[in-house]
Jmol script that loads the backbone (N, CA, C; Angstrom):
load data "model"
ATOM      1  N   UNK A   1       0.816  -1.191  -0.008  1.00  0.00           N
ATOM      2  CA  UNK A   1      -0.005  -0.024   0.005  1.00  0.00           C
ATOM      3  C   UNK A   1       0.860   1.242   0.008  1.00  0.00           C
ATOM      4  N   UNK A   2       1.867   1.269   0.866  1.00  0.00           N
ATOM      5  CA  UNK A   2       2.719   2.434   0.932  1.00  0.00           C
ATOM      6  C   UNK A   2       3.611   2.534  -0.308  1.00  0.00           C
ATOM      7  N   UNK A   3       4.086   1.393  -0.813  1.00  0.00           N
ATOM      8  CA  UNK A   3       4.946   1.409  -1.985  1.00  0.00           C
ATOM      9  C   UNK A   3       4.208   1.894  -3.215  1.00  0.00           C
ATOM     10  N   UNK A   4       2.976   1.460  -3.387  1.00  0.00           N
ATOM     11  CA  UNK A   4       2.217   1.872  -4.554  1.00  0.00           C
ATOM     12  C   UNK A   4       2.007   3.375  -4.536  1.00  0.00           C
ATOM     13  N   UNK A   5       1.771   3.954  -3.371  1.00  0.00           N
ATOM     14  CA  UNK A   5       1.566   5.379  -3.249  1.00  0.00           C
ATOM     15  C   UNK A   5       2.832   6.147  -3.606  1.00  0.00           C
ATOM     16  N   UNK A   6       4.001   5.591  -3.270  1.00  0.00           N
ATOM     17  CA  UNK A   6       5.222   6.292  -3.565  1.00  0.00           C
ATOM     18  C   UNK A   6       5.569   6.271  -5.036  1.00  0.00           C
ATOM     19  N   UNK A   7       4.981   5.393  -5.835  1.00  0.00           N
ATOM     20  CA  UNK A   7       5.231   5.333  -7.283  1.00  0.00           C
ATOM     21  C   UNK A   7       4.279   6.181  -8.079  1.00  0.00           C
ATOM     22  N   UNK A   8       3.442   6.938  -7.412  1.00  0.00           N
ATOM     23  CA  UNK A   8       2.558   7.826  -8.135  1.00  0.00           C
ATOM     24  C   UNK A   8       1.153   7.255  -8.346  1.00  0.00           C
ATOM     25  N   UNK A   9       0.925   6.018  -7.934  1.00  0.00           N
ATOM     26  CA  UNK A   9      -0.409   5.434  -8.030  1.00  0.00           C
ATOM     27  C   UNK A   9      -1.175   5.757  -6.755  1.00  0.00           C
ATOM     28  N   UNK A  10      -2.504   5.780  -6.806  1.00  0.00           N
ATOM     29  CA  UNK A  10      -3.278   6.081  -5.607  1.00  0.00           C
ATOM     30  C   UNK A  10      -2.952   5.147  -4.460  1.00  0.00           C
ATOM     31  N   UNK A  11      -2.882   5.717  -3.279  1.00  0.00           N
ATOM     32  CA  UNK A  11      -2.608   4.922  -2.057  1.00  0.00           C
ATOM     33  C   UNK A  11      -3.564   5.347  -0.956  1.00  0.00           C
ATOM     34  N   UNK A  12      -3.323   4.847   0.219  1.00  0.00           N
ATOM     35  CA  UNK A  12      -4.191   5.123   1.361  1.00  0.00           C
ATOM     36  C   UNK A  12      -4.263   6.611   1.710  1.00  0.00           C
ATOM     37  N   UNK A  13      -3.225   7.365   1.506  1.00  0.00           N
ATOM     38  CA  UNK A  13      -3.206   8.722   1.972  1.00  0.00           C
ATOM     39  C   UNK A  13      -3.577   9.766   0.900  1.00  0.00           C
ATOM     40  N   UNK A  14      -3.828   9.334  -0.349  1.00  0.00           N
ATOM     41  CA  UNK A  14      -4.179  10.292  -1.398  1.00  0.00           C
ATOM     42  C   UNK A  14      -5.632  10.789  -1.187  1.00  0.00           C
ATOM     43  N   UNK A  15      -5.808  12.072  -1.217  1.00  0.00           N
ATOM     44  CA  UNK A  15      -7.121  12.689  -0.936  1.00  0.00           C
ATOM     45  C   UNK A  15      -8.233  12.126  -1.812  1.00  0.00           C
ATOM     46  N   UNK A  16      -8.024  12.051  -3.133  1.00  0.00           N
ATOM     47  CA  UNK A  16      -9.081  11.659  -4.040  1.00  0.00           C
ATOM     48  C   UNK A  16      -9.401  10.172  -3.944  1.00  0.00           C
ATOM     49  N   UNK A  17      -8.406   9.349  -3.689  1.00  0.00           N
ATOM     50  CA  UNK A  17      -8.636   7.899  -3.692  1.00  0.00           C
ATOM     51  C   UNK A  17      -8.485   7.318  -2.265  1.00  0.00           C
ATOM     52  N   UNK A  18      -8.622   8.164  -1.279  1.00  0.00           N
ATOM     53  CA  UNK A  18      -8.386   7.715   0.078  1.00  0.00           C
ATOM     54  C   UNK A  18      -9.374   6.619   0.530  1.00  0.00           C
ATOM     55  N   UNK A  19      -8.783   5.620   1.169  1.00  0.00           N
ATOM     56  CA  UNK A  19      -9.635   4.541   1.682  1.00  0.00           C
ATOM     57  C   UNK A  19     -10.445   5.052   2.860  1.00  0.00           C
ATOM     58  N   UNK A  20     -11.669   4.620   2.988  1.00  0.00           N
ATOM     59  CA  UNK A  20     -12.529   4.981   4.114  1.00  0.00           C
ATOM     60  C   UNK A  20     -12.652   3.777   5.082  1.00  0.00           C
ATOM     61  N   UNK A  21     -12.460   2.579   4.498  1.00  0.00           N
ATOM     62  CA  UNK A  21     -12.537   1.362   5.312  1.00  0.00           C
ATOM     63  C   UNK A  21     -11.735   0.268   4.655  1.00  0.00           C
ATOM     64  N   UNK A  22     -11.254  -0.658   5.470  1.00  0.00           N
ATOM     65  CA  UNK A  22     -10.470  -1.782   4.993  1.00  0.00           C
ATOM     66  C   UNK A  22     -11.030  -3.043   5.651  1.00  0.00           C
ATOM     67  N   UNK A  23     -11.267  -4.086   4.839  1.00  0.00           N
ATOM     68  CA  UNK A  23     -11.593  -5.387   5.384  1.00  0.00           C
ATOM     69  C   UNK A  23     -10.446  -6.293   4.965  1.00  0.00           C
ATOM     70  N   UNK A  24      -9.684  -6.755   5.916  1.00  0.00           N
ATOM     71  CA  UNK A  24      -8.520  -7.586   5.590  1.00  0.00           C
ATOM     72  C   UNK A  24      -8.871  -9.069   5.629  1.00  0.00           C
ATOM     73  N   UNK A  25      -8.199  -9.839   4.810  1.00  0.00           N
ATOM     74  CA  UNK A  25      -8.593 -11.248   4.586  1.00  0.00           C
ATOM     75  C   UNK A  25      -8.087 -12.254   5.616  1.00  0.00           C
ATOM     76  N   UNK A  26      -7.078 -11.906   6.361  1.00  0.00           N
ATOM     77  CA  UNK A  26      -6.556 -12.798   7.399  1.00  0.00           C
ATOM     78  C   UNK A  26      -5.627 -12.034   8.303  1.00  0.00           C
ATOM     79  N   UNK A  27      -5.244 -12.638   9.431  1.00  0.00           N
ATOM     80  CA  UNK A  27      -4.567 -11.890  10.470  1.00  0.00           C
ATOM     81  C   UNK A  27      -3.231 -11.280  10.051  1.00  0.00           C
ATOM     82  N   UNK A  28      -2.478 -11.909   9.170  1.00  0.00           N
ATOM     83  CA  UNK A  28      -1.223 -11.301   8.729  1.00  0.00           C
ATOM     84  C   UNK A  28      -1.457 -10.040   7.908  1.00  0.00           C
ATOM     85  N   UNK A  29      -2.504 -10.079   7.096  1.00  0.00           N
ATOM     86  CA  UNK A  29      -2.876  -8.890   6.319  1.00  0.00           C
ATOM     87  C   UNK A  29      -3.372  -7.796   7.225  1.00  0.00           C
ATOM     88  N   UNK A  30      -4.135  -8.178   8.260  1.00  0.00           N
ATOM     89  CA  UNK A  30      -4.610  -7.205   9.239  1.00  0.00           C
ATOM     90  C   UNK A  30      -3.456  -6.503   9.919  1.00  0.00           C
ATOM     91  N   UNK A  31      -2.441  -7.270  10.331  1.00  0.00           N
ATOM     92  CA  UNK A  31      -1.265  -6.670  10.979  1.00  0.00           C
ATOM     93  C   UNK A  31      -0.583  -5.691  10.027  1.00  0.00           C
ATOM     94  N   UNK A  32      -0.457  -6.041   8.758  1.00  0.00           N
ATOM     95  CA  UNK A  32       0.125  -5.122   7.783  1.00  0.00           C
ATOM     96  C   UNK A  32      -0.716  -3.853   7.642  1.00  0.00           C
ATOM     97  N   UNK A  33      -2.036  -4.007   7.629  1.00  0.00           N
ATOM     98  CA  UNK A  33      -2.939  -2.829   7.522  1.00  0.00           C
ATOM     99  C   UNK A  33      -2.808  -1.946   8.736  1.00  0.00           C
ATOM    100  N   UNK A  34      -2.676  -2.551   9.917  1.00  0.00           N
ATOM    101  CA  UNK A  34      -2.507  -1.764  11.156  1.00  0.00           C
ATOM    102  C   UNK A  34      -1.218  -0.956  11.052  1.00  0.00           C
ATOM    103  N   UNK A  35      -0.133  -1.595  10.633  1.00  0.00           N
ATOM    104  CA  UNK A  35       1.145  -0.886  10.507  1.00  0.00           C
ATOM    105  C   UNK A  35       1.046   0.258   9.521  1.00  0.00           C
ATOM    106  N   UNK A  36       0.436  -0.007   8.345  1.00  0.00           N
ATOM    107  CA  UNK A  36       0.337   1.024   7.309  1.00  0.00           C
ATOM    108  C   UNK A  36      -0.524   2.198   7.812  1.00  0.00           C
ATOM    109  N   UNK A  37      -1.666   1.890   8.422  1.00  0.00           N
ATOM    110  CA  UNK A  37      -2.549   2.965   8.893  1.00  0.00           C
ATOM    111  C   UNK A  37      -1.843   3.802   9.990  1.00  0.00           C
ATOM    112  N   UNK A  38      -1.133   3.163  10.871  1.00  0.00           N
ATOM    113  CA  UNK A  38      -0.405   3.885  11.925  1.00  0.00           C
ATOM    114  C   UNK A  38       0.699   4.740  11.325  1.00  0.00           C
ATOM    115  N   UNK A  39       1.438   4.185  10.359  1.00  0.00           N
ATOM    116  CA  UNK A  39       2.558   4.929   9.721  1.00  0.00           C
ATOM    117  C   UNK A  39       2.045   6.186   9.038  1.00  0.00           C
ATOM    118  N   UNK A  40       0.820   6.115   8.494  1.00  0.00           N
ATOM    119  CA  UNK A  40       0.232   7.260   7.817  1.00  0.00           C
ATOM    120  C   UNK A  40      -0.607   8.136   8.710  1.00  0.00           C
ATOM    121  N   UNK A  41      -0.721   7.775   9.984  1.00  0.00           N
ATOM    122  CA  UNK A  41      -1.557   8.530  10.931  1.00  0.00           C
ATOM    123  C   UNK A  41      -3.040   8.391  10.668  1.00  0.00           C
ATOM    124  N   UNK A  42      -3.455   7.287  10.028  1.00  0.00           N
ATOM    125  CA  UNK A  42      -4.846   7.122   9.636  1.00  0.00           C
ATOM    126  C   UNK A  42      -5.607   6.090  10.488  1.00  0.00           C
ATOM    127  N   UNK A  43      -4.984   5.581  11.531  1.00  0.00           N
ATOM    128  CA  UNK A  43      -5.602   4.541  12.345  1.00  0.00           C
ATOM    129  C   UNK A  43      -6.838   4.990  13.113  1.00  0.00           C
ATOM    130  N   UNK A  44      -7.093   6.289  13.165  1.00  0.00           N
ATOM    131  CA  UNK A  44      -8.314   6.791  13.825  1.00  0.00           C
ATOM    132  C   UNK A  44      -9.319   7.348  12.815  1.00  0.00           C
ATOM    133  N   UNK A  45      -8.965   7.301  11.525  1.00  0.00           N
ATOM    134  CA  UNK A  45      -9.880   7.847  10.506  1.00  0.00           C
ATOM    135  C   UNK A  45     -10.326   6.833   9.477  1.00  0.00           C
ATOM    136  N   UNK A  46      -9.624   5.708   9.335  1.00  0.00           N
ATOM    137  CA  UNK A  46      -9.957   4.670   8.377  1.00  0.00           C
ATOM    138  C   UNK A  46     -10.448   3.457   9.199  1.00  0.00           C
ATOM    139  N   UNK A  47     -11.673   2.996   8.919  1.00  0.00           N
ATOM    140  CA  UNK A  47     -12.193   1.815   9.617  1.00  0.00           C
ATOM    141  C   UNK A  47     -11.423   0.573   9.171  1.00  0.00           C
ATOM    142  N   UNK A  48     -11.206  -0.343  10.089  1.00  0.00           N
ATOM    143  CA  UNK A  48     -10.508  -1.578   9.800  1.00  0.00           C
ATOM    144  C   UNK A  48     -11.230  -2.741  10.483  1.00  0.00           C
ATOM    145  N   UNK A  49     -11.558  -3.748   9.685  1.00  0.00           N
ATOM    146  CA  UNK A  49     -12.101  -4.989  10.214  1.00  0.00           C
ATOM    147  C   UNK A  49     -11.265  -6.121   9.636  1.00  0.00           C
ATOM    148  N   UNK A  50     -10.778  -6.979  10.502  1.00  0.00           N
ATOM    149  CA  UNK A  50      -9.974  -8.111  10.074  1.00  0.00           C
ATOM    150  C   UNK A  50     -10.758  -9.408  10.121  1.00  0.00           C
ATOM    151  N   UNK A  51     -10.415 -10.295   9.203  1.00  0.00           N
ATOM    152  CA  UNK A  51     -11.001 -11.655   9.262  1.00  0.00           C
ATOM    153  C   UNK A  51      -9.988 -12.535   9.918  1.00  0.00           C
ATOM    154  N   UNK A  52     -10.347 -13.040  11.079  1.00  0.00           N
ATOM    155  CA  UNK A  52      -9.563 -13.839  11.968  1.00  0.00           C
ATOM    156  C   UNK A  52      -8.968 -12.903  13.033  1.00  0.00           C
ATOM    157  N   UNK A  53      -8.969 -13.357  14.230  1.00  0.00           N
ATOM    158  CA  UNK A  53      -8.521 -12.521  15.337  1.00  0.00           C
ATOM    159  C   UNK A  53      -7.006 -12.324  15.305  1.00  0.00           C
ATOM    160  N   UNK A  54      -6.558 -11.230  15.876  1.00  0.00           N
ATOM    161  CA  UNK A  54      -5.149 -10.838  15.906  1.00  0.00           C
ATOM    162  C   UNK A  54      -4.723 -10.814  17.379  1.00  0.00           C
ATOM    163  N   UNK A  55      -3.606 -11.469  17.724  1.00  0.00           N
ATOM    164  CA  UNK A  55      -3.158 -11.405  19.104  1.00  0.00           C
ATOM    165  C   UNK A  55      -2.999  -9.945  19.590  1.00  0.00           C
ATOM    166  N   UNK A  56      -3.483  -9.679  20.750  1.00  0.00           N
ATOM    167  CA  UNK A  56      -3.397  -8.374  21.397  1.00  0.00           C
ATOM    168  C   UNK A  56      -4.223  -7.288  20.709  1.00  0.00           C
ATOM    169  N   UNK A  57      -5.158  -7.663  19.836  1.00  0.00           N
ATOM    170  CA  UNK A  57      -5.977  -6.709  19.103  1.00  0.00           C
ATOM    171  C   UNK A  57      -6.801  -5.830  20.040  1.00  0.00           C
ATOM    172  N   UNK A  58      -7.132  -6.340  21.193  1.00  0.00           N
ATOM    173  CA  UNK A  58      -7.902  -5.566  22.143  1.00  0.00           C
ATOM    174  C   UNK A  58      -7.045  -4.538  22.916  1.00  0.00           C
ATOM    175  N   UNK A  59      -5.734  -4.651  22.821  1.00  0.00           N
ATOM    176  CA  UNK A  59      -4.848  -3.706  23.532  1.00  0.00           C
ATOM    177  C   UNK A  59      -4.468  -2.513  22.695  1.00  0.00           C
ATOM    178  N   UNK A  60      -4.733  -2.530  21.401  1.00  0.00           N
ATOM    179  CA  UNK A  60      -4.403  -1.391  20.521  1.00  0.00           C
ATOM    180  C   UNK A  60      -5.447  -0.302  20.727  1.00  0.00           C
ATOM    181  N   UNK A  61      -5.126   0.886  20.294  1.00  0.00           N
ATOM    182  CA  UNK A  61      -6.071   2.011  20.388  1.00  0.00           C
ATOM    183  C   UNK A  61      -6.209   2.670  19.035  1.00  0.00           C
ATOM    184  N   UNK A  62      -7.354   2.512  18.356  1.00  0.00           N
ATOM    185  CA  UNK A  62      -8.506   1.743  18.825  1.00  0.00           C
ATOM    186  C   UNK A  62      -8.283   0.255  18.701  1.00  0.00           C
ATOM    187  N   UNK A  63      -9.052  -0.499  19.521  1.00  0.00           N
ATOM    188  CA  UNK A  63      -9.000  -1.942  19.424  1.00  0.00           C
ATOM    189  C   UNK A  63      -9.426  -2.396  18.042  1.00  0.00           C
ATOM    190  N   UNK A  64      -8.885  -3.520  17.579  1.00  0.00           N
ATOM    191  CA  UNK A  64      -9.142  -3.976  16.209  1.00  0.00           C
ATOM    192  C   UNK A  64     -10.400  -4.861  16.200  1.00  0.00           C
ATOM    193  N   UNK A  65     -11.388  -4.438  15.418  1.00  0.00           N
ATOM    194  CA  UNK A  65     -12.605  -5.209  15.202  1.00  0.00           C
ATOM    195  C   UNK A  65     -12.296  -6.373  14.264  1.00  0.00           C
ATOM    196  N   UNK A  66     -12.768  -7.552  14.624  1.00  0.00           N
ATOM    197  CA  UNK A  66     -12.478  -8.735  13.817  1.00  0.00           C
ATOM    198  C   UNK A  66     -13.718  -9.619  13.656  1.00  0.00           C
ATOM    199  N   UNK A  67     -13.684 -10.417  12.571  1.00  0.00           N
ATOM    200  CA  UNK A  67     -14.611 -11.515  12.402  1.00  0.00           C
ATOM    201  C   UNK A  67     -13.783 -12.731  12.820  1.00  0.00           C
ATOM    202  N   UNK A  68     -14.040 -13.264  14.016  1.00  0.00           N
ATOM    203  CA  UNK A  68     -13.219 -14.352  14.560  1.00  0.00           C
ATOM    204  C   UNK A  68     -13.730 -15.710  14.118  1.00  0.00           C
ATOM    205  N   UNK A  69     -12.777 -16.526  13.699  1.00  0.00           N
ATOM    206  CA  UNK A  69     -13.084 -17.900  13.336  1.00  0.00           C
ATOM    207  C   UNK A  69     -13.031 -18.776  14.609  1.00  0.00           C
ATOM    208  N   UNK A  70     -13.439 -20.023  14.462  1.00  0.00           N
ATOM    209  CA  UNK A  70     -13.341 -21.002  15.533  1.00  0.00           C
ATOM    210  C   UNK A  70     -12.409 -22.095  15.103  1.00  0.00           C
ATOM    211  N   UNK A  71     -11.060 -21.893  15.249  1.00  0.00           N
ATOM    212  CA  UNK A  71     -10.132 -22.899  14.727  1.00  0.00           C
ATOM    213  C   UNK A  71     -10.288 -24.281  15.378  1.00  0.00           C
ATOM    214  N   UNK A  72     -10.637 -24.290  16.681  1.00  0.00           N
ATOM    215  CA  UNK A  72     -10.844 -25.574  17.321  1.00  0.00           C
ATOM    216  C   UNK A  72     -12.054 -26.282  16.726  1.00  0.00           C
ATOM    217  N   UNK A  73     -13.122 -25.542  16.462  1.00  0.00           N
ATOM    218  CA  UNK A  73     -14.307 -26.125  15.847  1.00  0.00           C
ATOM    219  C   UNK A  73     -14.039 -26.634  14.453  1.00  0.00           C
ATOM    220  N   UNK A  74     -13.247 -25.859  13.663  1.00  0.00           N
ATOM    221  CA  UNK A  74     -12.880 -26.289  12.289  1.00  0.00           C
ATOM    222  C   UNK A  74     -12.042 -27.573  12.375  1.00  0.00           C
ATOM    223  N   UNK A  75     -11.052 -27.592  13.272  1.00  0.00           N
ATOM    224  CA  UNK A  75     -10.215 -28.774  13.444  1.00  0.00           C
ATOM    225  C   UNK A  75     -10.995 -30.004  13.900  1.00  0.00           C
ATOM    226  N   UNK A  76     -11.910 -29.800  14.865  1.00  0.00           N
ATOM    227  CA  UNK A  76     -12.711 -30.908  15.383  1.00  0.00           C
ATOM    228  C   UNK A  76     -13.579 -31.497  14.271  1.00  0.00           C
ATOM    229  N   UNK A  77     -14.211 -30.634  13.512  1.00  0.00           N
ATOM    230  CA  UNK A  77     -15.079 -31.083  12.419  1.00  0.00           C
ATOM    231  C   UNK A  77     -14.249 -31.819  11.364  1.00  0.00           C
ATOM    232  N   UNK A  78     -13.106 -31.279  11.009  1.00  0.00           N
ATOM    233  CA  UNK A  78     -12.249 -31.918   9.993  1.00  0.00           C
ATOM    234  C   UNK A  78     -11.818 -33.296  10.488  1.00  0.00           C
ATOM    235  N   UNK A  79     -11.410 -33.409  11.779  1.00  0.00           N
ATOM    236  CA  UNK A  79     -10.977 -34.701  12.306  1.00  0.00           C
ATOM    237  C   UNK A  79     -12.136 -35.702  12.310  1.00  0.00           C
ATOM    238  N   UNK A  80     -13.335 -35.209  12.713  1.00  0.00           N
ATOM    239  CA  UNK A  80     -14.512 -36.102  12.716  1.00  0.00           C
ATOM    240  C   UNK A  80     -14.774 -36.649  11.296  1.00  0.00           C
ATOM    241  N   UNK A  81     -14.685 -35.790  10.299  1.00  0.00           N
ATOM    242  CA  UNK A  81     -14.942 -36.223   8.935  1.00  0.00           C
ATOM    243  C   UNK A  81     -13.881 -37.204   8.458  1.00  0.00           C
ATOM    244  N   UNK A  82     -12.622 -36.956   8.784  1.00  0.00           N
ATOM    245  CA  UNK A  82     -11.552 -37.862   8.379  1.00  0.00           C
ATOM    246  C   UNK A  82     -11.760 -39.240   9.017  1.00  0.00           C
ATOM    247  N   UNK A  83     -12.037 -39.261  10.325  1.00  0.00           N
ATOM    248  CA  UNK A  83     -12.211 -40.542  10.985  1.00  0.00           C
ATOM    249  C   UNK A  83     -13.484 -41.271  10.492  1.00  0.00           C
ATOM    250  N   UNK A  84     -14.509 -40.496  10.138  1.00  0.00           N
ATOM    251  CA  UNK A  84     -15.705 -41.141   9.560  1.00  0.00           C
ATOM    252  C   UNK A  84     -15.357 -41.810   8.254  1.00  0.00           C
ATOM    253  N   UNK A  85     -14.560 -41.150   7.418  1.00  0.00           N
ATOM    254  CA  UNK A  85     -14.149 -41.750   6.111  1.00  0.00           C
ATOM    255  C   UNK A  85     -13.314 -43.011   6.348  1.00  0.00           C
ATOM    256  N   UNK A  86     -12.387 -42.915   7.325  1.00  0.00           N
ATOM    257  CA  UNK A  86     -11.562 -44.055   7.614  1.00  0.00           C
ATOM    258  C   UNK A  86     -12.366 -45.253   8.129  1.00  0.00           C
ATOM    259  N   UNK A  87     -13.478 -44.927   8.779  1.00  0.00           N
ATOM    260  CA  UNK A  87     -14.348 -45.979   9.271  1.00  0.00           C
ATOM    261  C   UNK A  87     -15.353 -46.501   8.212  1.00  0.00           C
ATOM    262  N   UNK A  88     -15.235 -46.002   6.980  1.00  0.00           N
ATOM    263  CA  UNK A  88     -16.032 -46.523   5.890  1.00  0.00           C
ATOM    264  C   UNK A  88     -17.155 -45.627   5.423  1.00  0.00           C
ATOM    265  N   UNK A  89     -17.330 -44.452   5.973  1.00  0.00           N
ATOM    266  CA  UNK A  89     -18.362 -43.544   5.518  1.00  0.00           C
ATOM    267  C   UNK A  89     -18.137 -43.158   4.067  1.00  0.00           C
ATOM    268  N   UNK A  90     -19.053 -43.457   3.195  1.00  0.00           N
ATOM    269  CA  UNK A  90     -18.900 -43.136   1.781  1.00  0.00           C
ATOM    270  C   UNK A  90     -20.039 -42.215   1.290  1.00  0.00           C
ATOM    271  N   UNK A  91     -20.628 -41.496   2.174  1.00  0.00           N
ATOM    272  CA  UNK A  91     -21.694 -40.568   1.800  1.00  0.00           C
ATOM    273  C   UNK A  91     -21.106 -39.453   0.946  1.00  0.00           C
ATOM    274  N   UNK A  92     -22.010 -38.845   0.146  1.00  0.00           N
ATOM    275  CA  UNK A  92     -21.578 -37.743  -0.717  1.00  0.00           C
ATOM    276  C   UNK A  92     -21.107 -36.560   0.133  1.00  0.00           C
ATOM    277  N   UNK A  93     -20.099 -35.875  -0.352  1.00  0.00           N
ATOM    278  CA  UNK A  93     -19.582 -34.719   0.379  1.00  0.00           C
ATOM    279  C   UNK A  93     -20.657 -33.692   0.665  1.00  0.00           C
ATOM    280  N   UNK A  94     -20.465 -32.908   1.674  1.00  0.00           N
ATOM    281  CA  UNK A  94     -21.446 -31.957   2.119  1.00  0.00           C
ATOM    282  C   UNK A  94     -20.740 -30.686   2.610  1.00  0.00           C
ATOM    283  N   UNK A  95     -21.432 -29.604   2.556  1.00  0.00           N
ATOM    284  CA  UNK A  95     -20.879 -28.328   3.083  1.00  0.00           C
ATOM    285  C   UNK A  95     -21.219 -28.195   4.539  1.00  0.00           C
ATOM    286  N   UNK A  96     -20.213 -27.845   5.310  1.00  0.00           N
ATOM    287  CA  UNK A  96     -20.386 -27.590   6.740  1.00  0.00           C
ATOM    288  C   UNK A  96     -20.090 -26.123   7.007  1.00  0.00           C
ATOM    289  N   UNK A  97     -20.866 -25.553   7.859  1.00  0.00           N
ATOM    290  CA  UNK A  97     -20.669 -24.124   8.234  1.00  0.00           C
ATOM    291  C   UNK A  97     -20.255 -24.064   9.682  1.00  0.00           C
ATOM    292  N   UNK A  98     -19.102 -23.516   9.917  1.00  0.00           N
ATOM    293  CA  UNK A  98     -18.609 -23.302  11.281  1.00  0.00           C
ATOM    294  C   UNK A  98     -18.859 -21.817  11.594  1.00  0.00           C
ATOM    295  N   UNK A  99     -19.664 -21.514  12.568  1.00  0.00           N
ATOM    296  CA  UNK A  99     -19.997 -20.098  12.850  1.00  0.00           C
ATOM    297  C   UNK A  99     -18.785 -19.235  13.180  1.00  0.00           C
ATOM    298  N   UNK A 100     -18.857 -17.998  12.796  1.00  0.00           N
ATOM    299  CA  UNK A 100     -17.875 -16.970  13.163  1.00  0.00           C
ATOM    300  C   UNK A 100     -18.524 -15.992  14.134  1.00  0.00           C
ATOM    301  N   UNK A 101     -17.720 -15.101  14.677  1.00  0.00           N
ATOM    302  CA  UNK A 101     -18.230 -14.143  15.654  1.00  0.00           C
ATOM    303  C   UNK A 101     -17.601 -12.746  15.333  1.00  0.00           C
ATOM    304  N   UNK A 102     -18.455 -11.722  15.237  1.00  0.00           N
ATOM    305  CA  UNK A 102     -17.969 -10.381  15.071  1.00  0.00           C
ATOM    306  C   UNK A 102     -17.623  -9.849  16.488  1.00  0.00           C
ATOM    307  N   UNK A 103     -16.337  -9.463  16.629  1.00  0.00           N
ATOM    308  CA  UNK A 103     -15.891  -8.911  17.903  1.00  0.00           C
ATOM    309  C   UNK A 103     -15.620  -7.429  17.637  1.00  0.00           C
ATOM    310  N   UNK A 104     -16.526  -6.593  18.058  1.00  0.00           N
ATOM    311  CA  UNK A 104     -16.406  -5.140  17.848  1.00  0.00           C
ATOM    312  C   UNK A 104     -15.539  -4.544  18.940  1.00  0.00           C
ATOM    313  N   UNK A 105     -14.427  -3.897  18.537  1.00  0.00           N
ATOM    314  CA  UNK A 105     -13.494  -3.315  19.490  1.00  0.00           C
ATOM    315  C   UNK A 105     -13.242  -1.845  19.233  1.00  0.00           C
ATOM    316  N   UNK A 106     -13.756  -1.324  18.137  1.00  0.00           N
ATOM    317  CA  UNK A 106     -13.581   0.106  17.902  1.00  0.00           C
ATOM    318  C   UNK A 106     -13.096   0.464  16.505  1.00  0.00           C
ATOM    319  N   UNK A 107     -12.181  -0.270  15.942  1.00  0.00           N
ATOM    320  CA  UNK A 107     -11.616   0.133  14.631  1.00  0.00           C
ATOM    321  C   UNK A 107     -12.634  -0.004  13.483  1.00  0.00           C
ATOM    322  N   UNK A 108     -13.499  -0.932  13.556  1.00  0.00           N
ATOM    323  CA  UNK A 108     -14.488  -1.123  12.493  1.00  0.00           C
ATOM    324  C   UNK A 108     -15.638  -0.183  12.573  1.00  0.00           C
ATOM    325  N   UNK A 109     -15.760   0.504  13.694  1.00  0.00           N
ATOM    326  CA  UNK A 109     -16.895   1.398  13.940  1.00  0.00           C
ATOM    327  C   UNK A 109     -16.558   2.869  13.619  1.00  0.00           C
ATOM    328  N   UNK A 110     -15.366   3.108  13.074  1.00  0.00           N
ATOM    329  CA  UNK A 110     -14.975   4.488  12.738  1.00  0.00           C
ATOM    330  C   UNK A 110     -15.808   4.944  11.517  1.00  0.00           C
ATOM    331  N   UNK A 111     -16.518   6.032  11.691  1.00  0.00           N
ATOM    332  CA  UNK A 111     -17.367   6.558  10.644  1.00  0.00           C
ATOM    333  C   UNK A 111     -16.551   7.379   9.666  1.00  0.00           C
ATOM    334  N   UNK A 112     -16.855   7.343   8.375  1.00  0.00           N
ATOM    335  CA  UNK A 112     -16.122   8.131   7.396  1.00  0.00           C
ATOM    336  C   UNK A 112     -16.344   9.622   7.612  1.00  0.00           C
ATOM    337  N   UNK A 113     -15.281  10.376   7.336  1.00  0.00           N
ATOM    338  CA  UNK A 113     -15.434  11.844   7.365  1.00  0.00           C
ATOM    339  C   UNK A 113     -16.211  12.309   6.162  1.00  0.00           C
ATOM    340  N   UNK A 114     -17.198  13.170   6.370  1.00  0.00           N
ATOM    341  CA  UNK A 114     -18.001  13.669   5.249  1.00  0.00           C
ATOM    342  C   UNK A 114     -17.420  14.894   4.661  1.00  0.00           C
TER     343      UNK A 114
END
end "model"
wireframe off; spacefill off
backbone 0.3
color backbone group
């Protein structure tokens, strides 16, 4: 994000193309977004929601809002399905949904400047 802006292409800090909100795809991307927003002084003006929780996200200011996965639930379900197959289960594959949780901590609730 910062490198693209330095080459003359629109970036996070350009007035005309300024980001108002970011939804990051996983915790490593969220950490990069946090660093970029802080480096540009935008961590209080650009909303940020991460997919997957970030260690210490609640200690930052503002706290990082996330859509938290249930890794234990995903692992448990995957193991159950593997063991069922090993035991002879030959049913047709099926989609399983493991619930997520929105943890609002402040960064995702930042309203855009009008």
